[in-house]
C-alpha positions, 0 to 999 in steps of 0.5 A: 500499499502506498503511503499516501493512502495511510490514515491520518493517525498512522502518518502521526506515528510515524512521523512522530520518529522524525527530526522536528527539522525535517517536518518542513521537507515533509510538509513539501511533499504534499498536501496531506503530508502537509497537515499531519508535518503542521499538527506535529510541529505545532501540537505542543510549543514551548518558549523558554527564555534564559538570563544571560550575564552582560560582562560590560554592563555587570548584570544579568539580562534576558537575550532576543528569543527570535523562534518566538516570532517566527512562531507568530508571523507564522500564526498570523499570516496562516490561521492554519497553524493555529488550529493546530496548537493544543499545548503551550509553555511560556517559562523562565523569566519573560523579557520586556520586548522582544528585541533588546532594542525595539524600533518602529518594528519587531524584527522578523514581524512585517509591518502587515503582520504588526498591523493584523495583530493590531486587528486582532488586540485593537489598534490602541496597542499597535505601539506595545505590539511595535515595541515588541511587548511579549505580553501584547503578543502572547495576546495575540497568540491567544487570540488565534489559537482557539483549540488550546487544551492546555497552559503553562506559565511559569512561575516567574514569568509576569513579575520581573522587572519591567512587567507590562510596563503598568504606566502604560495606556491603555494598561496591557492587564485588561488584555486577560479579559479580552484574550482568554475568552478565545480560549474555549477549551482550555482544560489545564493551565498551570501558572504562578504569580510569585512575587516573592511577597514583595508589594513592588512586584504585582500579583497578577490577580487578573490574570487568574481572574480571568482564568477562573471564569473560563468554565471547561476548566478541569485541571488547574496547577498554582503559585503563589507567593504573597502575603495577602489574602487576595488570592483567596478571596477571588473565589467568593462566590465563586462555583467551579463545578467542573474542576476535578484536580488542583495542586496550590504549589508553595503557596503562603495562604492560610487555613481560612484561606485555603477553606474558601478554595475549597469550597468553590470545588464542590467536584475537587478529585485530586488535590495537591496543597504545599503549604509556605509559612512564614517563620519569621513574619513582618505582618503580624502573622502567626508562624504557627501552622492552625491544624484544627483551622486547617483540618476544618478547611479541608472537610470543605474537600472531604469528597477526595480521591487523591490527597498530599498535603505539605507543609514548609517554613522559611524565614524572610528576615533570617534564614537562621532563625530557631526555635520551631516547634510546639505551639504549647512550648517556648517555640517561636514558629511550628504547628499549633495542635495536629491534624490528627483523624481523616477517617471521615475522607471515605473515599480516599484512595491515595495519601501523601502527608507527613506525621507531623501535620498529622500527630503534631510536632512532638513524635507520639510513639503511642500513636498509629496509622491506623487511627487516623487514615480511613480504610480506603486508603491503599496508598500511603507516602509519609513525607518529611519535607521539615527533616532538615528544621531544629528539634524534627522528631519524626525520624525512622524510629518513631515513624517505624511504631506508626506502624509496626504495630498495624502490620503485626495486626494485619499478619495475625488477623485473617484475610476475610475478617480485617475489621482492624488496621487499614485492610485496604493498605497495599503499598506505603512510602516512607521518606527518610533523611539518610544524615538522620543518626536512627536512619538504619535503625528498624526502618528496614525491618518494616518491608518484610514485615509489611510483606507478610501483611500484604502491604509493599513498603519502600524506603526513598532517601530525601534531603540528599 
Protein backbone atom coordinates (compact mmCIF):
# COMPACT_ATOMS: atom_id res chain seq x y z
CA UNK A 1 0.00 0.00 0.00
CA UNK A 2 1.30 3.45 -0.92
CA UNK A 3 2.14 5.60 2.11
CA UNK A 4 -0.20 8.32 0.88
CA UNK A 5 -3.10 5.91 1.44
CA UNK A 6 -2.26 5.57 5.14
CA UNK A 7 -4.66 7.10 7.63
CA UNK A 8 -3.78 10.41 9.27
CA UNK A 9 -3.38 8.68 12.66
CA UNK A 10 -0.88 6.19 11.21
CA UNK A 11 1.07 8.93 9.44
CA UNK A 12 1.35 10.86 12.70
CA UNK A 13 2.79 7.80 14.40
CA UNK A 14 5.33 7.33 11.60
CA UNK A 15 6.38 10.97 11.34
CA UNK A 16 6.59 11.41 15.12
CA UNK A 17 9.97 9.63 14.96
CA UNK A 18 11.32 12.14 12.43
CA UNK A 19 13.56 15.00 13.57
CA UNK A 20 11.72 18.29 13.94
CA UNK A 21 14.02 19.99 11.41
CA UNK A 22 12.77 17.57 8.74
CA UNK A 23 9.09 18.47 9.16
CA UNK A 24 9.42 21.22 6.57
CA UNK A 25 10.66 18.78 3.96
CA UNK A 26 7.73 16.49 4.76
CA UNK A 27 5.29 19.40 4.49
CA UNK A 28 6.53 20.22 0.98
CA UNK A 29 5.83 16.68 -0.26
CA UNK A 30 2.05 16.93 -0.64
CA UNK A 31 -1.00 18.52 0.93
CA UNK A 32 -1.80 15.46 3.05
CA UNK A 33 1.71 15.32 4.50
CA UNK A 34 1.66 19.08 5.08
CA UNK A 35 -1.35 18.73 7.38
CA UNK A 36 0.31 15.92 9.35
CA UNK A 37 3.60 17.81 9.64
CA UNK A 38 1.81 20.95 10.82
CA UNK A 39 0.07 18.96 13.55
CA UNK A 40 3.36 17.50 14.80
CA UNK A 41 5.18 20.80 14.61
CA UNK A 42 2.55 22.95 16.33
CA UNK A 43 0.83 20.49 18.66
CA UNK A 44 3.14 21.34 21.58
CA UNK A 45 5.03 24.63 21.54
CA UNK A 46 7.44 25.63 24.30
CA UNK A 47 9.47 28.79 24.83
CA UNK A 48 11.97 29.23 27.63
CA UNK A 49 13.82 32.46 28.12
CA UNK A 50 17.07 32.23 30.03
CA UNK A 51 19.23 34.90 31.61
CA UNK A 52 22.66 35.72 30.21
CA UNK A 53 25.44 37.71 31.86
CA UNK A 54 26.56 41.03 30.38
CA UNK A 55 30.25 41.44 31.29
CA UNK A 56 30.39 45.02 30.08
CA UNK A 57 27.43 46.30 32.10
CA UNK A 58 27.89 43.77 34.91
CA UNK A 59 24.31 42.60 35.00
CA UNK A 60 22.01 39.86 33.78
CA UNK A 61 19.89 40.36 30.69
CA UNK A 62 17.55 38.23 28.61
CA UNK A 63 18.73 37.83 25.00
CA UNK A 64 16.29 38.00 22.06
CA UNK A 65 14.33 34.91 21.20
CA UNK A 66 13.87 34.78 17.40
CA UNK A 67 11.87 31.52 17.50
CA UNK A 68 9.04 33.35 19.23
CA UNK A 69 8.93 35.93 16.44
CA UNK A 70 8.81 33.21 13.79
CA UNK A 71 6.05 31.37 15.63
CA UNK A 72 3.86 34.47 15.84
CA UNK A 73 4.51 35.34 12.20
CA UNK A 74 3.55 31.85 11.01
CA UNK A 75 0.26 32.03 12.92
CA UNK A 76 -0.59 35.47 11.54
CA UNK A 77 0.23 34.53 7.96
CA UNK A 78 -1.52 31.15 8.06
CA UNK A 79 -4.32 30.87 10.60
CA UNK A 80 -4.74 27.14 9.94
CA UNK A 81 -1.51 26.50 11.89
CA UNK A 82 -3.12 27.94 15.03
CA UNK A 83 -5.75 25.19 15.02
CA UNK A 84 -2.99 22.61 15.61
CA UNK A 85 -1.66 24.28 18.79
CA UNK A 86 -2.93 22.22 21.74
CA UNK A 87 -0.20 22.69 24.38
CA UNK A 88 1.56 26.01 24.95
CA UNK A 89 4.30 26.60 27.51
CA UNK A 90 6.07 29.84 28.42
CA UNK A 91 8.86 29.20 30.90
CA UNK A 92 11.69 31.16 32.45
CA UNK A 93 11.80 34.87 33.16
CA UNK A 94 10.20 36.69 30.32
CA UNK A 95 11.99 39.60 28.62
CA UNK A 96 10.51 43.06 28.50
CA UNK A 97 10.42 42.99 24.71
CA UNK A 98 11.08 40.66 21.80
CA UNK A 99 14.14 42.67 20.84
CA UNK A 100 16.60 44.30 23.28
CA UNK A 101 16.51 47.45 21.14
CA UNK A 102 12.94 47.66 19.80
CA UNK A 103 12.38 50.02 16.91
CA UNK A 104 9.37 51.00 14.84
CA UNK A 105 8.91 47.38 13.83
CA UNK A 106 9.70 44.10 15.54
CA UNK A 107 12.51 42.07 14.05
CA UNK A 108 11.13 39.27 11.85
CA UNK A 109 7.58 40.64 11.80
CA UNK A 110 6.40 42.61 8.80
CA UNK A 111 4.22 45.74 9.08
CA UNK A 112 1.40 43.63 7.64
CA UNK A 113 1.75 41.12 10.50
CA UNK A 114 1.73 43.90 13.06
CA UNK A 115 -1.38 45.34 11.42
CA UNK A 116 -3.15 41.97 11.65
CA UNK A 117 -2.15 41.64 15.31
CA UNK A 118 -3.41 45.15 16.09
CA UNK A 119 -6.72 44.29 14.46
CA UNK A 120 -7.07 41.37 16.88
CA UNK A 121 -6.24 43.28 20.05
CA UNK A 122 -7.41 46.73 19.08
CA UNK A 123 -5.41 49.39 17.28
CA UNK A 124 -4.87 51.23 20.55
CA UNK A 125 -2.31 48.51 21.35
CA UNK A 126 -0.37 48.98 18.13
CA UNK A 127 2.42 50.87 19.88
CA UNK A 128 2.97 48.06 22.38
CA UNK A 129 3.07 45.56 19.51
CA UNK A 130 5.56 47.64 17.54
CA UNK A 131 7.81 47.90 20.57
CA UNK A 132 7.80 44.13 20.86
CA UNK A 133 6.15 43.84 24.26
CA UNK A 134 5.89 40.12 24.97
CA UNK A 135 2.72 40.56 27.01
CA UNK A 136 0.86 42.01 24.03
CA UNK A 137 2.10 39.36 21.60
CA UNK A 138 1.07 36.52 23.94
CA UNK A 139 -2.45 37.88 23.81
CA UNK A 140 -2.28 37.77 20.02
CA UNK A 141 -1.47 34.06 20.30
CA UNK A 142 -4.45 33.52 22.61
CA UNK A 143 -6.73 35.20 20.08
CA UNK A 144 -5.51 32.85 17.35
CA UNK A 145 -5.06 29.50 19.15
CA UNK A 146 -8.69 28.84 20.01
CA UNK A 147 -8.15 25.04 20.15
CA UNK A 148 -5.63 25.29 22.99
CA UNK A 149 -6.08 22.58 25.65
CA UNK A 150 -3.16 23.15 28.03
CA UNK A 151 -1.48 26.44 29.02
CA UNK A 152 1.60 26.69 31.21
CA UNK A 153 3.08 29.99 32.34
CA UNK A 154 6.29 29.90 34.36
CA UNK A 155 5.98 30.79 38.02
CA UNK A 156 8.11 33.90 37.62
CA UNK A 157 7.12 34.70 34.06
CA UNK A 158 4.99 37.72 34.89
CA UNK A 159 6.91 39.06 37.84
CA UNK A 160 10.13 40.44 36.48
CA UNK A 161 11.22 44.05 36.07
CA UNK A 162 9.22 45.87 33.44
CA UNK A 163 6.16 43.71 34.03
CA UNK A 164 3.46 44.75 31.57
CA UNK A 165 4.70 48.34 31.67
CA UNK A 166 2.10 49.39 34.21
CA UNK A 167 2.38 53.06 33.33
CA UNK A 168 1.22 52.37 29.76
CA UNK A 169 -2.16 53.30 28.39
CA UNK A 170 -4.22 51.42 27.51
CA UNK A 171 -3.12 48.96 30.23
CA UNK A 172 -2.08 45.55 28.97
CA UNK A 173 -3.62 43.88 32.00
CA UNK A 174 -7.03 44.58 30.49
CA UNK A 175 -6.20 42.22 27.66
CA UNK A 176 -6.58 39.12 29.82
CA UNK A 177 -10.33 39.48 30.06
CA UNK A 178 -10.42 40.09 26.30
CA UNK A 179 -8.20 37.30 25.00
CA UNK A 180 -8.75 34.37 27.40
CA UNK A 181 -12.46 33.89 26.51
CA UNK A 182 -11.19 32.82 23.07
CA UNK A 183 -9.76 29.68 24.69
CA UNK A 184 -13.09 27.89 24.81
CA UNK A 185 -11.49 24.44 24.95
CA UNK A 186 -8.83 25.12 27.60
CA UNK A 187 -8.80 22.30 30.14
CA UNK A 188 -5.49 22.60 32.01
CA UNK A 189 -3.64 25.65 33.31
CA UNK A 190 -0.34 25.84 35.17
CA UNK A 191 0.53 29.36 36.17
CA UNK A 192 2.44 31.23 38.80
CA UNK A 193 2.17 34.45 40.74
CA UNK A 194 5.46 34.38 42.57
CA UNK A 195 6.43 37.84 43.69
CA UNK A 196 8.15 36.57 46.82
CA UNK A 197 5.98 38.83 48.94
CA UNK A 198 7.52 41.91 47.33
CA UNK A 199 4.79 44.58 47.22
CA UNK A 200 6.60 46.38 44.39
CA UNK A 201 5.94 43.43 42.10
CA UNK A 202 2.33 42.88 41.03
CA UNK A 203 0.41 39.73 41.84
CA UNK A 204 -1.38 39.56 38.51
CA UNK A 205 -4.71 38.68 40.08
CA UNK A 206 -6.42 39.80 36.89
CA UNK A 207 -4.86 36.81 35.14
CA UNK A 208 -6.18 34.35 37.75
CA UNK A 209 -9.60 36.01 37.78
CA UNK A 210 -9.84 35.69 34.00
CA UNK A 211 -8.77 32.04 34.09
CA UNK A 212 -11.37 31.20 36.75
CA UNK A 213 -14.11 32.40 34.44
CA UNK A 214 -13.36 29.59 31.99
CA UNK A 215 -15.92 26.89 32.70
CA UNK A 216 -14.03 24.30 30.64
CA UNK A 217 -11.19 23.94 33.17
CA UNK A 218 -10.75 20.58 34.87
CA UNK A 219 -7.12 20.89 36.07
CA UNK A 220 -5.39 23.86 37.68
CA UNK A 221 -1.89 24.19 39.12
CA UNK A 222 -0.99 27.48 40.80
CA UNK A 223 2.03 28.79 42.64
CA UNK A 224 1.09 31.88 44.61
CA UNK A 225 3.72 33.56 46.77
CA UNK A 226 2.16 36.56 48.45
CA UNK A 227 1.25 37.28 52.05
CA UNK A 228 -1.92 39.16 51.05
CA UNK A 229 -5.25 37.29 51.23
CA UNK A 230 -6.32 38.52 47.80
CA UNK A 231 -5.83 35.15 46.07
CA UNK A 232 -8.43 33.24 48.09
CA UNK A 233 -10.82 36.19 47.77
CA UNK A 234 -10.99 35.47 44.03
CA UNK A 235 -12.94 32.29 44.86
CA UNK A 236 -15.53 34.07 46.95
CA UNK A 237 -19.09 33.49 45.66
CA UNK A 238 -17.63 31.35 42.87
CA UNK A 239 -18.39 27.74 41.88
CA UNK A 240 -16.21 25.75 39.47
CA UNK A 241 -18.25 22.59 38.89
CA UNK A 242 -15.90 21.02 36.33
CA UNK A 243 -12.59 21.44 38.17
CA UNK A 244 -11.50 18.00 39.39
CA UNK A 245 -7.76 18.52 40.00
CA UNK A 246 -6.17 21.34 42.00
CA UNK A 247 -2.47 21.69 42.79
CA UNK A 248 -1.51 24.61 45.03
CA UNK A 249 2.27 24.60 44.89
CA UNK A 250 4.32 26.59 47.42
CA UNK A 251 1.44 28.89 48.28
CA UNK A 252 1.50 31.48 51.04
CA UNK A 253 -2.05 30.74 52.01
CA UNK A 254 -3.68 30.68 55.41
CA UNK A 255 -6.05 27.99 56.62
CA UNK A 256 -9.24 30.05 56.17
CA UNK A 257 -8.18 31.01 52.65
CA UNK A 258 -7.70 27.36 51.73
CA UNK A 259 -11.18 26.59 53.03
CA UNK A 260 -12.64 29.38 50.92
CA UNK A 261 -11.02 27.95 47.80
CA UNK A 262 -12.17 24.39 48.46
CA UNK A 263 -15.76 25.54 48.98
CA UNK A 264 -15.81 26.62 45.34
CA UNK A 265 -14.81 23.17 44.03
CA UNK A 266 -17.65 20.67 44.62
CA UNK A 267 -16.36 18.14 42.07
CA UNK A 268 -12.75 18.05 43.28
CA UNK A 269 -11.17 14.59 43.08
CA UNK A 270 -7.42 15.24 43.26
CA UNK A 271 -6.04 17.79 45.72
CA UNK A 272 -2.38 18.65 46.25
CA UNK A 273 -1.52 21.45 48.68
CA UNK A 274 1.98 22.59 49.56
CA UNK A 275 1.80 25.53 51.95
CA UNK A 276 4.54 27.95 52.97
CA UNK A 277 4.57 29.60 56.39
CA UNK A 278 6.82 32.48 57.39
CA UNK A 279 8.72 31.49 60.53
CA UNK A 280 9.40 35.14 61.29
CA UNK A 281 6.51 37.17 59.80
CA UNK A 282 6.68 40.94 59.69
CA UNK A 283 2.97 41.48 58.97
CA UNK A 284 1.58 40.40 62.32
CA UNK A 285 0.50 36.95 61.18
CA UNK A 286 0.96 33.88 63.30
CA UNK A 287 4.07 31.81 62.53
CA UNK A 288 2.22 28.67 63.63
CA UNK A 289 0.16 26.27 61.54
CA UNK A 290 -3.25 25.97 63.16
CA UNK A 291 -3.92 22.30 62.42
CA UNK A 292 -7.48 22.44 63.74
CA UNK A 293 -8.31 25.26 61.32
CA UNK A 294 -6.47 23.38 58.57
CA UNK A 295 -8.62 20.34 59.20
CA UNK A 296 -11.78 22.47 59.04
CA UNK A 297 -10.63 23.81 55.68
CA UNK A 298 -9.96 20.32 54.32
CA UNK A 299 -13.42 19.14 55.38
CA UNK A 300 -14.73 21.17 52.44
CA UNK A 301 -13.01 18.61 50.20
CA UNK A 302 -13.85 15.41 52.05
CA UNK A 303 -14.96 13.84 48.76
CA UNK A 304 -11.43 13.76 47.27
CA UNK A 305 -9.80 10.48 46.30
CA UNK A 306 -6.21 11.73 46.20
CA UNK A 307 -4.81 14.09 48.83
CA UNK A 308 -1.26 15.38 49.08
CA UNK A 309 -0.54 17.83 51.88
CA UNK A 310 2.82 19.39 52.71
CA UNK A 311 3.98 22.30 54.85
CA UNK A 312 7.28 24.11 54.86
CA UNK A 313 8.57 27.03 56.87
CA UNK A 314 10.77 29.78 55.50
CA UNK A 315 12.11 33.04 56.80
CA UNK A 316 12.50 36.10 54.62
CA UNK A 317 14.46 38.11 57.18
CA UNK A 318 16.90 35.65 58.77
CA UNK A 319 17.25 32.10 57.56
CA UNK A 320 18.96 31.05 60.80
CA UNK A 321 15.84 31.57 62.91
CA UNK A 322 15.70 28.69 65.38
CA UNK A 323 13.22 27.66 68.02
CA UNK A 324 10.68 25.78 65.94
CA UNK A 325 8.36 23.30 67.56
CA UNK A 326 5.07 22.94 69.37
CA UNK A 327 2.80 25.89 70.06
CA UNK A 328 2.44 24.76 73.68
CA UNK A 329 6.19 25.02 74.27
CA UNK A 330 8.50 28.01 74.08
CA UNK A 331 8.83 27.66 70.30
CA UNK A 332 8.85 30.76 68.10
CA UNK A 333 7.15 29.03 65.19
CA UNK A 334 5.80 25.60 64.28
CA UNK A 335 2.59 23.63 64.77
CA UNK A 336 -0.45 24.27 66.89
CA UNK A 337 -2.15 20.96 67.55
CA UNK A 338 -2.43 18.15 65.02
CA UNK A 339 -4.59 17.33 62.03
CA UNK A 340 -5.69 14.09 63.64
CA UNK A 341 -8.43 11.78 62.41
CA UNK A 342 -9.15 11.70 58.67
CA UNK A 343 -11.73 8.92 58.89
CA UNK A 344 -14.42 11.19 57.41
CA UNK A 345 -12.58 11.14 54.06
CA UNK A 346 -14.32 7.91 53.14
CA UNK A 347 -13.44 8.04 49.43
CA UNK A 348 -9.74 8.67 49.92
CA UNK A 349 -7.57 6.24 47.97
CA UNK A 350 -4.14 7.93 47.94
CA UNK A 351 -2.71 9.96 50.82
CA UNK A 352 0.65 11.75 51.01
CA UNK A 353 1.25 13.59 54.25
CA UNK A 354 3.84 14.29 56.93
CA UNK A 355 3.47 12.62 60.35
CA UNK A 356 4.18 16.06 61.80
CA UNK A 357 0.92 17.33 60.31
CA UNK A 358 -1.05 14.25 61.34
CA UNK A 359 0.19 13.86 64.91
CA UNK A 360 1.86 17.16 65.84
CA UNK A 361 5.43 18.38 66.07
CA UNK A 362 6.53 16.04 68.84
CA UNK A 363 6.88 12.35 68.04
CA UNK A 364 4.17 10.28 69.64
CA UNK A 365 5.22 6.65 70.05
CA UNK A 366 1.71 5.66 71.11
CA UNK A 367 0.20 6.89 67.83
CA UNK A 368 -0.82 4.46 65.10
CA UNK A 369 -1.50 5.15 61.45
CA UNK A 370 -4.65 3.03 61.53
CA UNK A 371 -6.13 5.40 64.12
CA UNK A 372 -6.20 8.40 61.79
CA UNK A 373 -6.36 7.38 58.11
CA UNK A 374 -9.58 6.06 56.50
CA UNK A 375 -9.96 2.38 55.67
CA UNK A 376 -10.33 3.24 51.98
CA UNK A 377 -6.67 4.26 51.60
CA UNK A 378 -4.65 1.87 49.42
CA UNK A 379 -1.53 4.01 48.89
CA UNK A 380 0.16 5.95 51.68
CA UNK A 381 3.25 8.17 51.57
CA UNK A 382 4.76 9.59 54.76
CA UNK A 383 6.74 12.64 53.70
CA UNK A 384 9.52 14.38 55.62
CA UNK A 385 9.74 17.91 54.27
CA UNK A 386 10.72 19.30 57.70
CA UNK A 387 13.60 16.91 58.41
CA UNK A 388 16.32 19.60 58.26
CA UNK A 389 14.83 21.84 60.98
CA UNK A 390 16.15 21.73 64.53
CA UNK A 391 14.26 19.48 66.96
CA UNK A 392 12.50 17.56 64.18
CA UNK A 393 11.43 14.38 65.98
CA UNK A 394 9.76 12.22 63.35
CA UNK A 395 12.81 10.17 62.46
CA UNK A 396 12.84 6.55 61.26
CA UNK A 397 12.38 5.04 64.74
CA UNK A 398 9.26 7.15 65.41
CA UNK A 399 7.82 6.23 62.01
CA UNK A 400 8.57 2.55 62.66
CA UNK A 401 6.37 2.74 65.76
CA UNK A 402 3.57 4.21 63.62
CA UNK A 403 3.51 1.23 61.28
CA UNK A 404 4.86 -1.84 63.07
CA UNK A 405 1.88 -2.66 65.27
CA UNK A 406 -0.57 -2.19 62.39
CA UNK A 407 1.43 -4.56 60.19
CA UNK A 408 1.58 -7.15 62.96
CA UNK A 409 -2.19 -6.90 63.44
CA UNK A 410 -2.75 -7.44 59.71
CA UNK A 411 -0.48 -10.48 59.77
CA UNK A 412 -2.35 -12.01 62.68
CA UNK A 413 -5.82 -11.19 61.33
CA UNK A 414 -7.34 -13.61 58.79
CA UNK A 415 -7.70 -12.14 55.31
CA UNK A 416 -11.49 -12.51 55.41
CA UNK A 417 -11.86 -10.63 58.70
CA UNK A 418 -9.75 -7.47 58.66
CA UNK A 419 -12.11 -5.03 60.28
CA UNK A 420 -9.28 -3.41 62.26
CA UNK A 421 -6.19 -1.73 60.93
CA UNK A 422 -6.25 -0.64 57.28
CA UNK A 423 -7.60 -3.63 55.34
CA UNK A 424 -7.18 -2.00 51.91
CA UNK A 425 -3.65 -0.69 52.39
CA UNK A 426 -1.38 -2.08 49.69
CA UNK A 427 1.55 0.33 49.36
CA UNK A 428 3.49 2.47 51.85
CA UNK A 429 6.32 4.83 50.90
CA UNK A 430 8.39 6.38 53.69
CA UNK A 431 10.66 9.37 53.11
CA UNK A 432 13.74 9.39 55.32
CA UNK A 433 16.91 11.46 55.47
CA UNK A 434 20.15 9.43 55.36
CA UNK A 435 21.83 12.01 57.60
CA UNK A 436 19.58 11.26 60.57
CA UNK A 437 21.23 9.36 63.41
CA UNK A 438 18.62 6.61 63.59
CA UNK A 439 18.43 6.08 59.83
CA UNK A 440 19.32 2.37 59.88
CA UNK A 441 17.56 1.41 63.10
CA UNK A 442 14.43 -0.59 62.57
CA UNK A 443 13.25 1.11 59.38
CA UNK A 444 14.40 -1.62 57.03
CA UNK A 445 12.67 -4.26 59.18
CA UNK A 446 9.36 -2.81 58.04
CA UNK A 447 9.86 -4.20 54.53
CA UNK A 448 9.60 -7.93 55.36
CA UNK A 449 6.97 -7.17 58.00
CA UNK A 450 4.90 -5.28 55.44
CA UNK A 451 5.37 -8.08 52.91
CA UNK A 452 3.90 -10.58 55.35
CA UNK A 453 0.98 -8.19 55.89
CA UNK A 454 0.38 -7.86 52.14
CA UNK A 455 1.73 -4.30 51.99
CA UNK A 456 4.59 -3.16 49.76
CA UNK A 457 6.95 -0.92 51.77
CA UNK A 458 9.35 1.43 49.97
CA UNK A 459 12.02 3.54 51.70
CA UNK A 460 13.01 6.67 49.76
CA UNK A 461 15.88 8.92 50.76
CA UNK A 462 15.28 12.67 50.72
CA UNK A 463 17.40 15.68 51.47
CA UNK A 464 20.39 14.65 49.36
